[in-house]
C-alpha positions as CSV (number, residue, x, y, z in Angstrom):
1,M,20.8,-6.3,-2.1
2,Q,19.8,-3.1,-3.4
3,K,16.7,-2.5,-5.1
4,S,18.3,-1.3,-8.5
5,D,20.5,-5.0,-8.0
6,L,16.8,-6.9,-7.3
7,E,15.6,-4.5,-10.7
8,K,18.8,-5.8,-12.6
9,L,18.1,-9.5,-11.7
10,I,14.9,-9.3,-13.0
11,R,15.8,-7.6,-16.4
12,L,18.3,-9.9,-17.4
13,G,15.4,-13.1,-16.5
14,E,16.3,-16.5,-15.9
15,T,19.5,-18.6,-15.7
16,Q,21.2,-21.2,-14.7
17,Q,21.7,-19.3,-11.2
18,T,18.3,-17.1,-10.8
19,E,15.1,-18.7,-11.1
20,F,11.6,-16.9,-10.8
21,K,8.7,-18.4,-8.9
22,E,5.4,-16.6,-8.5
23,K,4.5,-18.2,-5.2
24,F,6.5,-19.6,-2.3
25,D,6.1,-23.3,-2.1
26,E,7.3,-26.4,-2.4
27,A,8.7,-25.8,-6.3
28,V,11.1,-23.2,-4.5
29,I,11.8,-25.4,-1.5
30,E,13.1,-27.9,-4.4
31,T,15.0,-25.2,-6.4
32,L,17.1,-24.1,-3.3
33,V,17.9,-27.5,-2.5
34,A,18.8,-27.7,-6.1
35,F,21.0,-24.5,-6.1
36,A,23.0,-25.7,-2.2
37,N,23.7,-28.9,-3.9
38,A,25.7,-27.4,-6.7
39,T,27.1,-24.1,-6.9
40,G,24.5,-21.8,-5.9
41,G,22.1,-19.9,-7.2
42,K,18.9,-17.0,-6.5
43,V,15.3,-17.7,-6.2
44,L,13.0,-14.5,-6.2
45,V,9.4,-14.9,-4.8
46,G,7.0,-13.0,-6.3
47,V,8.0,-12.9,-9.7
48,S,6.6,-14.6,-13.4
49,D,8.3,-16.7,-15.6
50,K,7.8,-13.7,-17.9
51,G,9.6,-11.7,-15.3
52,V,6.4,-9.6,-13.9
53,V,6.3,-8.7,-10.4
54,K,3.6,-10.1,-8.7
55,G,4.4,-10.1,-5.0
56,V,4.0,-11.9,-2.1
57,F,2.3,-9.9,0.9
58,R,3.2,-6.7,-0.6
59,D,4.3,-5.1,-3.7
60,Y,8.7,-6.0,-3.7
61,R,9.4,-3.0,-6.5
62,S,8.8,-0.6,-3.6
63,S,11.1,-0.3,-1.1
64,S,8.9,1.1,0.9
65,D,8.2,-0.6,4.1
66,I,4.5,-1.2,5.9
67,V,3.9,2.7,7.7
68,I,1.4,2.9,10.6
69,K,0.7,6.4,11.9
70,I,-0.9,7.8,15.1
71,F,-3.0,10.6,15.1
72,D,-5.1,12.2,17.9
73,H,-8.1,11.1,16.0
74,K,-7.7,7.6,14.0
75,I,-4.4,5.3,13.1
76,A,-3.7,4.9,9.6
77,F,-1.9,1.6,7.8
78,S,0.0,1.9,4.5
79,N,0.7,-1.2,2.9
80,P,3.2,-1.4,-0.4
81,G,0.9,-3.8,-2.8
82,K,-2.5,-4.0,-3.9
83,L,-5.5,-6.3,-2.5
84,Y,-4.9,-10.0,-4.2
85,G,-7.7,-12.4,-6.0
86,G,-9.0,-10.0,-7.4
87,L,-10.4,-8.1,-4.9
88,T,-11.6,-4.5,-4.8
89,V,-12.5,-2.2,-1.6
90,K,-16.3,-2.9,-2.4
91,D,-16.2,-6.7,-1.7
92,L,-14.7,-6.3,1.2
93,K,-17.3,-4.0,2.1
94,R,-19.8,-7.1,2.4
95,D,-19.2,-10.2,4.9
96,D,-19.8,-12.3,1.9
97,Y,-16.6,-12.1,0.3
98,V,-14.0,-15.0,-0.9
99,S,-10.7,-14.2,-0.2
100,S,-7.7,-16.4,-1.9
101,L,-4.2,-17.3,0.1
102,R,-1.6,-15.6,-1.7
103,N,1.0,-17.9,-0.3
104,K,-0.7,-21.4,1.2
105,L,2.4,-22.2,3.0
106,L,2.9,-18.9,5.2
107,A,-0.5,-18.7,5.9
108,E,-0.8,-22.6,7.4
109,M,2.3,-21.8,8.6
110,F,1.1,-18.6,10.6
111,Y,-2.3,-20.7,11.6
112,L,-0.4,-23.4,13.3
113,L,1.6,-21.2,15.2
114,G,-2.0,-19.4,16.4
115,D,-1.6,-16.2,14.8
116,I,-4.5,-16.7,12.7
117,E,-7.8,-17.8,14.0
118,K,-9.4,-18.2,10.6
119,Y,-8.7,-17.4,6.5
120,G,-10.6,-15.1,4.9
121,T,-12.6,-13.7,8.2
122,G,-11.1,-10.9,9.0
123,L,-12.6,-7.9,8.3
124,V,-16.1,-9.1,8.7
125,R,-14.8,-10.0,12.4
126,I,-13.5,-6.6,12.6
127,R,-17.2,-4.8,11.2
128,R,-18.5,-7.3,14.5
129,I,-16.3,-5.9,16.9
130,L,-16.7,-2.3,15.9
131,K,-20.4,-2.5,16.6
132,D,-20.0,-2.2,20.1
133,F,-17.7,1.1,19.3
134,P,-20.3,3.2,17.3
135,G,-18.1,5.7,17.1
136,L,-15.3,4.1,15.5
137,T,-15.2,4.1,11.7
138,L,-13.3,1.7,9.3
139,R,-12.0,3.0,5.9
140,L,-10.7,0.7,3.2
141,E,-8.9,2.3,0.4
142,E,-6.0,1.4,-2.5
143,I,-4.0,4.2,-3.3
144,G,-1.9,4.0,-6.7
145,N,0.1,0.9,-5.5
146,Y,-0.8,0.9,-1.5
147,F,-3.6,-0.3,0.1
148,K,-4.8,1.5,3.2
149,V,-6.8,0.9,6.0
150,D,-8.2,3.7,8.7
151,L,-9.3,3.3,11.9
152,A,-10.7,6.4,13.2
153,Y,-12.9,8.1,15.6
154,P,-15.2,11.4,15.5
155,V,-13.5,14.8,16.0
156,Q,-14.6,16.3,19.3
157,N,-17.1,19.0,19.3
158,G,-15.4,22.5,19.2
159,S,-12.2,21.3,17.2
160,Q,-14.1,23.3,14.0
161,K,-10.0,25.3,14.3
162,S,-8.7,22.5,15.1
163,S,-9.9,20.8,11.8
164,Q,-9.4,24.2,9.9
165,K,-5.8,24.5,11.3
166,S,-5.2,21.0,10.3
167,S,-6.6,21.8,6.7
168,Q,-4.1,24.9,6.9
169,K,-1.2,22.7,7.6
170,S,-2.0,19.8,4.6
171,S,-1.8,23.1,2.5
172,Q,1.3,24.4,3.5
173,K,2.9,21.0,3.6
174,I,1.5,20.3,0.1
175,I,3.1,23.7,-1.2
176,Q,6.4,22.7,0.6
177,L,6.6,19.4,-1.5
178,I,5.5,21.0,-4.4
179,K,8.4,22.9,-4.0
180,E,10.8,20.2,-3.7
181,Q,9.4,18.5,-6.0
182,P,7.7,20.3,-8.7
183,G,6.4,16.9,-10.5
184,I,5.1,15.0,-7.7
185,T,1.9,13.6,-8.5
186,I,-1.6,13.3,-6.8
187,N,-0.8,10.0,-5.6
188,K,2.7,10.6,-4.2
189,L,0.7,14.0,-2.2
190,A,-1.2,11.6,-0.5
191,L,1.0,9.0,0.9
192,E,3.1,11.9,2.3
193,L,0.0,13.5,4.3
194,N,-1.7,9.6,4.6
195,I,-5.2,11.3,3.3
196,S,-6.9,10.5,0.3
197,E,-6.6,11.4,-3.0
198,R,-9.8,13.1,-3.1
199,A,-8.8,15.3,-0.7
200,I,-5.6,16.1,-2.0
201,K,-7.8,17.3,-5.4
202,K,-9.9,19.7,-3.4
203,H,-6.7,21.1,-1.3
204,L,-4.8,21.5,-5.4
205,S,-8.2,23.4,-6.1
206,N,-8.4,25.3,-3.9
207,L,-4.5,26.6,-4.0
208,K,-5.2,27.0,-7.5
209,K,-7.7,29.2,-6.4
210,Q,-5.9,31.2,-4.1
211,K,-3.3,31.6,-6.7
212,L,-0.7,30.2,-4.4
213,I,0.1,27.2,-7.2
214,K,-0.4,26.7,-11.0
215,R,-0.3,23.4,-12.8
216,I,2.4,24.0,-16.0
217,G,1.3,21.1,-19.0
218,P,-0.8,18.1,-18.8
219,D,-1.3,15.6,-16.1
220,K,1.0,13.4,-17.0
221,G,4.2,14.8,-17.6
222,G,3.6,18.2,-16.7
223,H,4.8,19.7,-13.1
224,W,3.9,22.5,-10.5
225,D,4.9,26.0,-10.0
226,V,4.6,28.1,-7.0
């Protein structure tokens, strides 16, 4: 099923052969059995009764996949969908944060398979392990509708030129993306380059000072000109 087909189903709402379920639970199984014993049907998990996409582990409105990028000095993970249960990045930096299970049945299944040791303790244990590796840093960030995790170590001494070269490459990439997509957003640029929105804004500011780019119109609805 294509993304457009899924969006159309959601817009049409629930029917005799289409039901929305906000989470995967016993009700989903019962509905599937009922459909199987009748004329068939579709169950969209992660969608509320009102047609609002809530997601299960990720945001299924996005056609993007989970992305893992490996660089010389870091590994970056990008997951479609924001934090669940009202959690914020600030909460996750404390050891006493309380997490909520987005999908209890799947969590229980992975626990029984041995893929989950404990619920809601992953980041706490990661931080404890990182204490044995003082050079490594863990960065958590929400960018748009994505949750990002970066595991990095400091750039080695004498690599200032390398850092400058990397910055130049990022600026060149930004210019190229703007040429291809004049209406591209800061959020999209950050995802394309796998850097923070703050870094993108800094690059854009420098490029504007160098008169290599200029902004036409407002932040929303405007576009870039090279």
